[in-house]
Residue frames relative to the residue before (quaternion, step in Angstrom):
aa qw qx qy qz dx dy dz
M 1.0000 0.0000 0.0000 0.0000 0.00 0.00 0.00
T 0.6648 0.4098 -0.3053 0.5449 3.58 1.04 -0.62
L 0.5883 -0.6284 0.3798 0.3388 3.56 -1.04 0.75
D 0.7574 0.3846 -0.2153 0.4817 3.60 1.05 -0.65
T 0.6510 0.4810 -0.3189 0.4931 3.60 1.25 0.23
P 0.2781 -0.7795 0.5334 0.1746 3.63 -0.33 1.15
D 0.0967 -0.7783 0.6194 0.0353 3.56 -1.13 0.67
A 0.3980 -0.7616 0.4670 0.2085 3.56 -0.74 1.09
R 0.5173 0.6516 -0.4227 0.3593 3.59 1.21 -0.23
P 0.5348 -0.6089 0.4603 0.3625 3.60 -1.10 0.56
E 0.6977 -0.5020 0.3108 0.4057 3.55 -1.22 0.51
F 0.6584 0.5263 -0.3369 0.4195 3.61 0.89 -0.84
A 0.6725 0.4887 -0.2998 0.4680 3.60 1.09 -0.63
L 0.6431 0.5269 -0.3161 0.4570 3.58 1.25 -0.34
T 0.8426 0.2336 -0.0721 0.4799 3.56 0.84 -0.95
D 0.6673 0.5012 -0.3254 0.4445 3.62 1.13 -0.33
I 0.5882 -0.6049 0.4276 0.3245 3.55 -1.29 0.44
N 0.3801 -0.6798 0.5709 0.2599 3.57 -1.09 0.75
L 0.2350 -0.8154 0.5189 0.1030 3.56 -0.14 1.31
A 0.6688 0.4590 -0.2987 0.5029 3.61 1.28 -0.22
S 0.3720 0.7412 -0.4772 0.2907 3.59 1.20 0.44
A 0.4205 -0.6910 0.5290 0.2567 3.58 -0.80 1.00
G 0.6328 0.5586 -0.3257 0.4260 3.57 1.07 -0.70
L 0.6865 0.4289 -0.2757 0.5184 3.58 1.23 -0.42
G 0.6683 -0.5238 0.2931 0.4395 3.59 1.27 -0.15
A 0.4076 0.6933 -0.4954 0.3283 3.62 1.21 0.17
K 0.0842 -0.8121 0.5773 0.0020 3.57 -1.09 0.71
A 0.3891 -0.6749 0.5750 0.2499 3.54 -1.11 0.77
L 0.2482 -0.8124 0.5153 0.1132 3.58 -0.60 1.15
S 0.8043 -0.0642 0.0747 0.5860 3.57 1.01 -0.75
V 0.0410 -0.7769 0.6282 0.0064 3.53 -1.28 0.49
T 0.4947 -0.6649 0.4661 0.3098 3.56 -0.99 0.76
D 0.7864 -0.1275 0.1190 0.5925 3.58 1.03 -0.75
D 0.1051 0.7701 -0.6273 0.0491 3.59 -0.99 0.84
F 0.0221 0.8677 -0.4937 0.0540 3.52 0.99 1.00
F 0.7710 0.3805 -0.2025 0.4688 3.59 0.79 -0.98
A 0.8119 -0.0114 0.0475 0.5817 3.62 1.00 -0.77
S 0.5194 -0.6960 0.4158 0.2700 3.54 -0.78 1.13
V 0.5351 -0.6571 0.4365 0.3021 3.54 -0.95 0.91
E 0.5706 0.6122 -0.3865 0.3876 3.63 1.12 -0.56
R 0.6032 0.5790 -0.3631 0.4111 3.60 1.09 -0.67
M 0.5874 0.6132 -0.3568 0.3894 3.59 1.12 -0.63
L 0.7160 0.4469 -0.2416 0.4788 3.61 1.19 -0.54
A 0.3871 0.7389 -0.4745 0.2812 3.60 1.26 0.10
D 0.5072 -0.6833 0.4470 0.2758 3.56 -1.11 0.71
D 0.6758 0.4898 -0.3100 0.4553 3.59 1.04 -0.65
E 0.6151 -0.5446 0.4123 0.3938 3.55 -1.27 0.29
A 0.5611 -0.6161 0.4351 0.3410 3.58 -1.08 0.71
V 0.2026 -0.7720 0.5941 0.1004 3.57 -1.12 0.75
F 0.2439 -0.7583 0.5866 0.1462 3.55 -1.28 0.34
H 0.0964 -0.7778 0.6207 0.0237 3.56 -0.85 1.05
P 0.3773 -0.7862 0.4357 0.2228 3.61 -0.15 1.25
D 0.7976 0.3177 -0.1545 0.4889 3.59 0.94 -0.80
K 0.5155 0.6491 -0.4205 0.3689 3.61 1.20 0.34
Y 0.0418 0.7829 -0.6152 0.0833 3.56 -0.79 1.13
D 0.1632 -0.7487 0.6255 0.1468 3.55 -1.29 0.36
D 0.7854 -0.3569 0.2113 0.4595 3.58 -1.26 -0.14
N 0.7289 0.4252 -0.2418 0.4791 3.60 1.13 -0.55
G 0.7421 -0.3679 0.2225 0.5143 3.60 1.24 -0.01
K 0.8135 -0.2236 0.1792 0.5060 3.56 -1.16 -0.65
W 0.3693 -0.7165 0.5485 0.2222 3.58 -0.90 0.98
M 0.0180 -0.7968 0.6036 -0.0226 3.56 -0.83 1.03
D 0.4116 -0.7142 0.5215 0.2203 3.54 -1.09 0.82
G 0.6597 0.4180 -0.3437 0.5215 3.53 0.13 1.33
W 0.6104 -0.5069 0.4372 0.4235 3.54 -1.29 -0.42
E 0.1059 0.7938 -0.5947 0.0706 3.60 -0.85 0.94
S 0.2445 -0.7701 0.5779 0.1147 3.55 -0.80 1.09
R 0.5917 -0.5615 0.4300 0.3870 3.56 -1.27 0.28
R 0.6208 -0.5309 0.4134 0.4023 3.58 -1.29 0.22
R 0.3700 -0.7336 0.5292 0.2118 3.58 -0.76 1.05
R 0.1510 -0.7822 0.6010 0.0645 3.54 -1.10 0.82
G 0.7355 0.2928 -0.2151 0.5718 3.55 1.23 0.53
P 0.7306 -0.4092 0.2911 0.4626 3.60 -1.24 -0.16
G 0.6216 0.5675 -0.4095 0.3520 3.53 -1.35 0.22
H 0.2258 -0.7519 0.6017 0.1470 3.55 -1.34 -0.14
D 0.4981 -0.6603 0.4774 0.2966 3.58 -1.27 0.18
S 0.0190 -0.7939 0.6077 -0.0087 3.55 -1.22 0.53
A 0.1362 -0.7703 0.6181 0.0775 3.54 -1.31 0.40
V 0.2573 -0.7548 0.5882 0.1344 3.56 -1.06 0.85
V 0.0984 -0.8037 0.5868 0.0049 3.56 -0.87 1.05
R 0.2822 -0.7145 0.6143 0.1804 3.55 -0.96 0.93
L 0.4014 -0.7356 0.4947 0.2304 3.58 -0.67 1.09
A 0.6088 -0.5795 0.4067 0.3580 3.55 -1.20 0.56
A 0.7885 -0.0158 0.0274 0.6143 3.57 1.18 -0.58
R 0.5636 -0.5552 0.4751 0.3852 3.55 -1.21 0.49
G 0.2490 0.7997 -0.5230 0.1576 3.58 -0.88 0.78
R 0.5380 -0.5710 0.5064 0.3579 3.48 -1.40 0.11
I 0.3059 -0.7711 0.5379 0.1496 3.57 -0.81 1.02
T 0.1832 -0.8059 0.5577 0.0776 3.56 -0.85 1.00
G 0.8110 -0.1480 0.0965 0.5578 3.60 1.15 -0.36
F 0.3085 -0.7386 0.5774 0.1608 3.53 -1.37 0.25
D 0.1174 -0.7307 0.6609 0.1247 3.52 -1.39 0.33
V 0.0785 -0.7529 0.6532 0.0167 3.55 -0.67 1.17
D 0.0854 -0.8396 0.5357 -0.0285 3.53 -0.17 1.37
T 0.1404 -0.8091 0.5686 0.0489 3.58 -0.64 1.13
A 0.1363 0.8361 -0.5215 0.1025 3.61 1.16 0.58
H 0.8557 0.1146 -0.1499 0.4819 3.55 -0.97 1.10
F 0.5832 0.4985 -0.3994 0.5017 3.59 1.25 0.07
T 0.0161 -0.8548 0.5159 -0.0539 3.56 -0.16 1.30
G 0.7876 0.1766 -0.1138 0.5793 3.61 0.96 -0.81
N 0.7241 0.4067 -0.2110 0.5155 3.55 1.31 0.06
Y 0.4012 0.6960 -0.4937 0.3331 3.62 1.13 0.56
P 0.5241 -0.6071 0.4713 0.3670 3.63 -1.15 0.40
P 0.4830 -0.6719 0.4681 0.3100 3.63 -0.95 0.71
A 0.8120 0.0412 0.0061 0.5821 3.60 1.14 -0.56
A 0.0914 -0.7776 0.6193 0.0592 3.53 -1.33 0.37
R 0.0384 -0.7514 0.6537 0.0817 3.53 -1.33 0.27
I 0.2379 -0.7937 0.5538 0.0820 3.57 -1.17 0.62
E 0.0971 -0.7755 0.6230 0.0312 3.54 -1.03 0.94
A 0.1394 -0.7779 0.6053 0.0949 3.57 -1.30 0.30
C 0.0841 -0.7730 0.6248 0.0707 3.53 -1.30 0.38
A 0.2302 -0.7360 0.6154 0.1629 3.55 -1.32 0.27
V 0.1755 0.7871 -0.5630 0.1810 3.55 -0.38 1.26
D 0.4294 -0.6073 0.5844 0.3244 3.52 -1.36 0.30
G 0.7542 0.2355 -0.2137 0.5746 3.56 -0.74 1.00
D 0.6190 -0.5186 0.4049 0.4288 3.59 -0.99 -0.82
P 0.6077 -0.5912 0.3836 0.3660 3.60 -1.14 0.56
D 0.1288 -0.7626 0.6275 0.0899 3.54 -1.28 0.48
E 0.7739 -0.3602 0.2355 0.4646 3.57 -1.26 -0.20
A 0.6766 0.4903 -0.2953 0.4633 3.61 1.17 -0.46
T 0.4803 0.6983 -0.4245 0.3185 3.60 1.25 -0.18
T 0.3248 -0.7217 0.5809 0.1900 3.54 -1.08 0.81
W 0.1670 -0.7886 0.5885 0.0623 3.57 -0.78 1.07
T 0.2233 -0.7653 0.5937 0.1093 3.56 -1.09 0.81
E 0.3823 -0.7288 0.5194 0.2301 3.58 -0.81 0.96
L 0.1558 -0.7985 0.5782 0.0623 3.56 -0.79 1.09
V 0.7618 0.1171 -0.0839 0.6316 3.58 1.18 -0.56
G 0.3284 -0.7535 0.5395 0.1825 3.56 -0.66 1.13
M 0.7557 -0.3660 0.2565 0.4787 3.55 -1.28 0.07
A 0.0330 0.8106 -0.5776 0.0903 3.56 -0.63 1.19
P 0.4859 -0.6818 0.4580 0.2988 3.60 -0.94 0.82
L 0.1714 -0.7498 0.6301 0.1066 3.55 -1.23 0.63
G 0.2181 -0.7688 0.5869 0.1303 3.54 -1.24 0.50
P 0.6689 -0.5181 0.3493 0.4026 3.58 -1.25 0.09
S 0.8881 -0.0142 0.0213 0.4590 3.53 -1.22 0.73
A 0.5660 0.5759 -0.3894 0.4431 3.58 0.67 1.13
H 0.4847 -0.5967 0.5439 0.3363 3.53 -1.35 0.36
H 0.0826 -0.7641 0.6378 0.0499 3.57 -1.07 0.78
Y 0.1182 -0.8242 0.5536 0.0175 3.56 -0.31 1.30
F 0.0368 -0.7812 0.6231 -0.0089 3.54 -1.04 0.91
A 0.3184 -0.7454 0.5548 0.1877 3.58 -0.68 1.07
C 0.1856 -0.7696 0.6034 0.0959 3.55 -1.20 0.59
A 0.2429 -0.8143 0.5173 0.1017 3.56 -0.67 1.12
S 0.4413 0.7205 -0.4476 0.2929 3.62 1.26 -0.04
D 0.2713 -0.7626 0.5676 0.1507 3.58 -1.04 0.83
E 0.5050 0.6638 -0.4183 0.3597 3.60 1.25 0.03
V 0.4458 -0.6573 0.5378 0.2829 3.53 -1.33 0.34
W 0.1205 -0.8162 0.5650 0.0113 3.57 -0.84 1.06
T 0.2897 -0.7671 0.5505 0.1566 3.56 -1.21 0.54
H 0.7988 0.1327 -0.0368 0.5857 3.60 1.14 -0.67
V 0.1326 -0.7588 0.6273 0.1144 3.56 -1.25 0.44
R 0.1863 -0.7567 0.6157 0.1169 3.54 -1.27 0.49
L 0.1818 -0.7858 0.5876 0.0638 3.55 -0.65 1.19
H 0.1346 -0.7703 0.6210 0.0534 3.54 -0.81 1.09
I 0.0803 -0.7606 0.6405 0.0701 3.58 -0.99 0.83
H 0.1796 -0.8119 0.5537 0.0447 3.56 -0.91 0.96
P 0.5662 -0.3896 -0.7201 0.0957 1.51 -1.14 2.23
D 0.7914 0.0129 0.0515 0.6090 3.59 1.16 -0.62
G 0.3865 0.7449 -0.5025 0.2082 3.60 -1.25 -0.22
G 0.5659 -0.6339 0.4433 0.2854 3.51 -1.31 -0.40
V 0.1048 -0.7477 0.6539 0.0496 3.54 -1.19 0.79
A 0.3792 -0.7535 0.4919 0.2155 3.58 -0.64 1.11
R 0.7964 -0.0571 0.0817 0.5965 3.58 0.82 -1.00
F 0.1209 -0.7560 0.6408 0.0560 3.53 -1.14 0.82
R 0.0182 -0.8133 0.5799 -0.0441 3.55 -0.54 1.20
V 0.1489 -0.7731 0.6152 0.0421 3.54 -0.98 0.97
F 0.1377 -0.8312 0.5367 0.0466 3.57 -0.19 1.27
G 0.2564 0.7661 -0.5595 0.1853 3.54 -1.02 0.80
R 0.4563 -0.6596 0.5296 0.2760 3.52 -1.33 -0.31
P 0.3883 -0.7354 0.5052 0.2307 3.58 -0.50 1.18
E 0.3115 -0.7389 0.5700 0.1792 3.52 -1.19 0.60
I 0.3569 -0.7226 0.5509 0.2165 3.58 -0.74 1.03
D 0.3464 -0.7121 0.5747 0.2067 3.56 -0.95 0.92
R 0.2497 -0.8180 0.5011 0.1320 3.56 0.03 1.30
A 0.6107 0.5668 -0.3604 0.4193 3.58 1.05 -0.66
S 0.7090 0.4426 -0.2698 0.4781 3.59 0.96 -0.83
V 0.6546 0.5049 -0.3176 0.4644 3.59 1.10 -0.65
G 0.0919 -0.8302 0.5396 0.1053 3.57 0.95 -0.92
S 0.7506 -0.3315 0.2729 0.5022 3.57 -0.83 -0.99
G 0.4421 0.7296 -0.4269 0.3001 3.57 1.25 0.24
D 0.6859 -0.4786 0.3816 0.3936 3.50 -1.43 0.04
V 0.0463 0.7921 -0.6064 0.0513 3.59 -0.96 0.85
D 0.4223 -0.6666 0.5433 0.2866 3.58 -1.12 0.66
L 0.2735 -0.8151 0.4940 0.1295 3.56 -0.17 1.31
A 0.6927 0.4742 -0.2748 0.4689 3.61 1.19 -0.46
S 0.4769 0.7032 -0.4329 0.3012 3.61 1.20 -0.28
A 0.5147 -0.6383 0.4791 0.3133 3.56 -0.99 0.85
L 0.6461 0.5254 -0.3242 0.4488 3.60 1.04 -0.68
N 0.6926 0.4041 -0.2717 0.5321 3.58 1.28 -0.26
G 0.6754 -0.5211 0.2841 0.4377 3.58 1.27 0.20
G 0.4278 0.6821 -0.4845 0.3420 3.61 1.19 0.11
R 0.0405 0.8142 -0.5753 0.0666 3.60 -0.94 0.84
V 0.4690 -0.6651 0.5136 0.2719 3.52 -1.18 0.70
L 0.2328 -0.7921 0.5524 0.1150 3.58 -0.84 1.01
A 0.7936 -0.1218 0.1376 0.5800 3.59 0.96 -0.83
F 0.0390 -0.7822 0.6208 0.0361 3.55 -1.28 0.33
S 0.5699 -0.5950 0.4436 0.3528 3.54 -1.27 0.38
D 0.7775 -0.1188 0.1246 0.6049 3.56 1.08 -0.77
A 0.0422 0.7781 -0.6261 0.0280 3.59 -1.14 0.67
H 0.0279 0.8704 -0.4903 0.0345 3.52 0.91 1.02
Y 0.7894 0.2325 -0.1113 0.5572 3.58 1.02 -0.80
G 0.7855 0.3813 -0.2413 0.4236 3.52 -1.36 0.17
A 0.4616 -0.6279 0.5429 0.3129 3.54 -1.31 -0.50
Y 0.3277 -0.8154 0.4393 0.1866 3.57 0.04 1.34
H 0.6285 0.5581 -0.3534 0.4107 3.62 1.01 -0.71
R 0.5935 0.5841 -0.3626 0.4185 3.60 1.19 -0.45
L 0.4444 0.6940 -0.4449 0.3506 3.59 1.27 -0.18
L 0.7620 0.3603 -0.1704 0.5105 3.58 1.11 -0.74
A 0.4576 0.7093 -0.4251 0.3266 3.59 1.30 0.16
P 0.5661 -0.5864 0.4403 0.3765 3.61 -1.20 0.35
G 0.7649 0.3768 -0.2677 0.4486 3.55 -1.30 0.29
R 0.5568 -0.5669 0.4716 0.3823 3.53 -1.35 -0.18
G 0.6250 -0.5409 0.4025 0.3935 3.56 -1.22 0.41
V 0.3937 -0.7330 0.5108 0.2161 3.57 -1.16 0.64
N 0.7810 -0.0357 0.0054 0.6235 3.57 1.28 -0.29
M 0.7217 -0.4592 0.2995 0.4225 3.58 -1.30 0.01
G 0.6368 0.5198 -0.3345 0.4608 3.59 1.25 -0.21
D 0.6319 0.5481 -0.3136 0.4493 3.56 1.31 -0.16
G 0.6981 0.3795 -0.2923 0.5322 3.54 0.54 1.23
W 0.6016 -0.5494 0.4369 0.3812 3.57 -1.32 -0.13
E 0.1108 0.7874 -0.5986 0.0967 3.57 -0.77 1.07
T 0.2781 -0.7692 0.5566 0.1453 3.56 -0.87 0.99
R 0.6060 -0.5077 0.4511 0.4142 3.55 -1.33 0.15
R 0.6034 -0.5164 0.4307 0.4286 3.58 -1.27 0.05
R 0.3600 -0.7512 0.5137 0.2055 3.57 -0.63 1.11
R 0.1165 -0.8099 0.5743 0.0246 3.58 -0.81 1.06
E 0.6945 0.3671 -0.2693 0.5571 3.56 1.25 0.42
P 0.6736 -0.4949 0.3370 0.4334 3.61 -1.20 0.30
G 0.6173 0.5639 -0.4136 0.3603 3.53 -1.27 0.37
N 0.3232 -0.7199 0.5755 0.2148 3.54 -1.32 -0.33
D 0.4870 -0.6561 0.4913 0.3016 3.56 -1.27 0.28
W 0.0804 -0.7967 0.5989 -0.0013 3.56 -1.24 0.53
I 0.1040 -0.7574 0.6392 0.0833 3.52 -1.34 0.34
I 0.2457 -0.7823 0.5608 0.1149 3.60 -0.95 0.91
I 0.1155 -0.8066 0.5798 -0.0016 3.54 -0.86 1.09
A 0.2608 -0.7086 0.6325 0.1726 3.55 -1.02 0.88
L 0.3946 -0.7329 0.5018 0.2351 3.58 -0.65 1.07
G 0.6159 -0.5771 0.3943 0.3635 3.54 -1.20 0.50
A 0.7794 -0.0353 0.0316 0.6248 3.55 1.21 -0.52
R 0.5887 -0.5497 0.4514 0.3839 3.55 -1.24 0.44
G 0.2179 0.8040 -0.5248 0.1749 3.56 -0.73 1.00
L 0.5264 -0.5980 0.5084 0.3269 3.53 -1.41 0.11
V 0.2535 -0.7638 0.5773 0.1381 3.59 -0.62 1.15
E 0.0835 -0.8345 0.5447 -0.0001 3.57 -0.65 1.14
R 0.7890 0.0727 -0.0335 0.6092 3.61 1.16 -0.58
A 0.1288 -0.7869 0.5983 0.0796 3.56 -1.21 0.43
S 0.0901 -0.7675 0.6311 0.0681 3.54 -1.28 0.41
I 0.0879 -0.7789 0.6208 0.0136 3.56 -0.84 1.06
D 0.1175 -0.8136 0.5691 0.0177 3.58 -0.66 1.14
T 0.1374 -0.7934 0.5902 0.0581 3.59 -0.76 1.06
A 0.1067 0.8371 -0.5285 0.0930 3.60 1.11 0.66
F 0.8545 0.1083 -0.1519 0.4847 3.56 -0.95 1.12
Y 0.5995 0.5046 -0.3856 0.4872 3.60 1.23 -0.04
K 0.0033 0.8511 -0.5186 0.0819 3.53 -0.08 1.37
G 0.7873 0.2047 -0.1255 0.5678 3.60 0.89 -0.85
N 0.7412 0.3772 -0.1907 0.5216 3.54 1.29 0.09
F 0.3729 0.7077 -0.5175 0.3037 3.61 1.11 0.55
P 0.5580 -0.5937 0.4409 0.3766 3.63 -1.11 0.52
E 0.5642 -0.5911 0.4530 0.3564 3.56 -1.18 0.59
S 0.7879 -0.1071 0.1027 0.5977 3.58 1.07 -0.78
F 0.2003 -0.7554 0.6057 0.1497 3.57 -1.35 0.05
S 0.0618 -0.7481 0.6514 0.1102 3.53 -1.37 0.17
L 0.2544 -0.7694 0.5695 0.1378 3.56 -1.25 0.36
Q 0.1014 -0.7575 0.6431 0.0475 3.52 -1.02 0.95
A 0.0617 -0.8098 0.5834 0.0136 3.58 -1.16 0.51
A 0.0427 -0.7876 0.6147 0.0117 3.53 -1.30 0.47
D 0.3353 -0.6863 0.6034 0.2291 3.52 -1.30 0.46
L 0.0521 -0.8378 0.5431 -0.0217 3.55 -0.23 1.31
G 0.3747 -0.7399 0.4878 0.2723 3.58 1.24 -0.05
D 0.7614 -0.3132 0.2567 0.5063 3.57 -0.89 -0.95
F 0.3752 0.7676 -0.4598 0.2418 3.58 1.29 -0.02
A 0.7584 0.4573 -0.2110 0.4138 3.55 0.90 -0.98
A 0.2834 0.8170 -0.4842 0.1331 3.60 1.22 0.02
D 0.8195 -0.0138 0.0386 0.5716 3.60 0.74 -0.97
L 0.5563 0.6053 -0.3777 0.4260 3.58 1.11 0.64
N 0.0198 0.8632 -0.5043 0.0159 3.56 0.84 0.99
D 0.6345 0.5321 -0.3429 0.4436 3.61 0.97 -0.78
A 0.6577 0.5013 -0.3064 0.4714 3.58 0.99 -0.83
V 0.6162 0.5412 -0.3422 0.4585 3.58 1.07 -0.72
V 0.6443 0.5256 -0.3209 0.4535 3.59 0.93 -0.90
T 0.6646 0.5074 -0.3068 0.4547 3.58 0.89 -0.92
S 0.7057 0.4677 -0.2737 0.4565 3.58 0.85 -0.95
S 0.5750 0.6466 -0.3769 0.3305 3.59 1.10 -0.64
M 0.5554 0.6162 -0.3928 0.3970 3.60 1.16 -0.49
F 0.7602 0.3781 -0.1770 0.4977 3.58 1.16 -0.63
W 0.3910 0.7216 -0.4883 0.2965 3.59 1.22 0.25
D 0.6164 -0.5540 0.4147 0.3758 3.56 -1.26 0.44
E 0.3966 -0.6847 0.5561 0.2541 3.55 -1.07 0.74
V 0.1264 -0.8172 0.5602 0.0491 3.58 -0.66 1.10
I 0.7470 0.1267 -0.1396 0.6375 3.59 1.27 -0.30
A 0.3795 -0.7382 0.5157 0.2124 3.58 -0.63 1.14
P 0.6921 -0.4520 0.3306 0.4554 3.62 -1.18 0.36
T 0.0367 -0.8119 0.5776 -0.0769 3.52 -0.74 1.19
K 0.4935 -0.6848 0.4545 0.2846 3.58 -0.86 0.97
L 0.1758 -0.7590 0.6179 0.1060 3.54 -1.20 0.68
T 0.2077 -0.7572 0.6043 0.1353 3.54 -1.29 0.41
A 0.6616 -0.5388 0.3602 0.3771 3.55 -1.28 0.29
D 0.8882 0.0317 0.0194 0.4579 3.52 -1.27 0.70
A 0.5845 0.5788 -0.3582 0.4416 3.58 0.84 0.96
I 0.4215 -0.6508 0.5672 0.2777 3.53 -1.34 0.42
H 0.1285 -0.7903 0.5977 0.0402 3.57 -0.81 1.05
D 0.1342 -0.8097 0.5698 0.0418 3.58 -0.36 1.25
I 0.1612 -0.7783 0.6045 0.0528 3.54 -0.87 1.05
G 0.2845 -0.8051 0.5018 0.1382 3.57 -0.46 1.20
S 0.7245 -0.4592 0.3015 0.4163 3.54 -1.32 0.25
A 0.6010 0.5826 -0.3657 0.4069 3.61 1.09 -0.60
D 0.7472 0.3777 -0.2078 0.5059 3.59 1.17 -0.55
V 0.6081 0.5063 -0.3621 0.4927 3.58 1.28 0.27
R 0.1356 -0.8007 0.5819 0.0428 3.57 -0.54 1.19
A 0.3394 0.7319 -0.5118 0.2951 3.57 0.28 1.28
P 0.0249 -0.8645 0.5019 -0.0050 3.60 0.40 1.20
K 0.7689 0.2853 -0.1660 0.5476 3.61 1.21 -0.24
P 0.6333 -0.5436 0.3808 0.3981 3.61 -1.19 0.44
V 0.1064 -0.7800 0.6147 0.0487 3.56 -1.19 0.67
T 0.3151 -0.7483 0.5558 0.1784 3.55 -1.29 0.41
H 0.7937 0.1906 -0.0721 0.5731 3.60 1.18 -0.58
V 0.0962 -0.7784 0.6163 0.0708 3.55 -1.18 0.58
R 0.2077 -0.7320 0.6337 0.1398 3.53 -1.30 0.50
L 0.1873 -0.7740 0.6003 0.0736 3.55 -0.64 1.20
N 0.1264 -0.7881 0.6011 0.0399 3.57 -0.64 1.16
I 0.0731 -0.7676 0.6335 0.0645 3.58 -1.01 0.80
Y 0.2138 -0.7984 0.5590 0.0662 3.56 -1.03 0.88
P 0.5706 -0.4112 -0.7040 0.0985 1.52 -1.18 2.17
D 0.7869 0.0145 0.0437 0.6153 3.60 1.21 -0.58
G 0.3731 0.7578 -0.4988 0.1941 3.60 -1.22 -0.28
G 0.5497 -0.6414 0.4521 0.2864 3.53 -1.31 -0.38
I 0.0650 -0.7576 0.6489 0.0271 3.54 -1.17 0.79
S 0.3970 -0.7527 0.4851 0.2013 3.54 -0.82 1.03
R 0.8092 -0.0597 0.0952 0.5768 3.59 0.81 -1.02
I 0.1066 -0.7345 0.6610 0.1101 3.53 -1.32 0.47
R 0.0744 -0.7613 0.6431 0.0368 3.56 -1.05 0.85
L 0.0604 -0.7787 0.6244 0.0120 3.57 -0.98 0.91
F 0.1026 -0.8397 0.5331 0.0129 3.54 -0.10 1.31
G 0.2663 0.7626 -0.5611 0.1810 3.53 -1.03 0.76
R 0.5673 -0.5886 0.4627 0.3428 3.52 -1.32 -0.38
L 0.5253 -0.6165 0.4840 0.3312 3.55 -1.14 0.67
A 0.3865 -0.7273 0.5234 0.2183 3.55 -1.04 0.82
């Protein structure tokens, strides 16, 4: 995400939303078997951990979904309701810490339904049978342009998956929003982080999550800056819109909140689709829509329309913090353009 730090993950895993995030509201609806490890763990936002000496009544405790050893035909599967309707750009089937008990192969299907799927639901295969290996990320790109609500992960024949991530871009239901107020930066509305100067602590993607942070690790926090300048993060809004109000939450940041913040914005149209480096460079010259504003510890700071200078629709914003520190959540309320 930083310009000078290479990352081996594919682009969709860097900038798109994990629609299977439990923290955003995704839920496992059904599973054929999760005898050794509950399927809900597979949707956790944090990285999987391994405790060598931890056991429960059914055997070795594992951080993820793990079925029992099959002794007959068939295979295991799990159905997940996505946190939001959206277009899927890729998957990560992570077998971290599953070394002698990972599935040899997996495939993935999706459906789009009102409510939840049933026996009459038609499923579409998005990833055909693909090999898996021990304790590794397995990334699969998805070229579908359709909007999906649920996915079904098949593992063949059995075994364990530490984390299952479904990357994509939520679709705002314009008919239901109409001319009303909407949080244009919310991850559930398609807001996503494109780049940042630093994110040494915490979980930067949680900046756009619903609700308030639950601890100091649930938000964007930079290292202590030891050189001139300030830190920043760039967000692509879920839709082009007019920003009318803002809210900055420093929940749990008490000795490390920024002294102040400001907000810049621009209307880039479709220019920025796959040009993140160019967006970062241009962001230095975007219009200032919120002037530098003082922040305080562990508090919600509401910025009213009188202090937001955004007379035209925008697609991207740059949140500047001075000089460094942590912010739990940002909300940018306004109307769709």
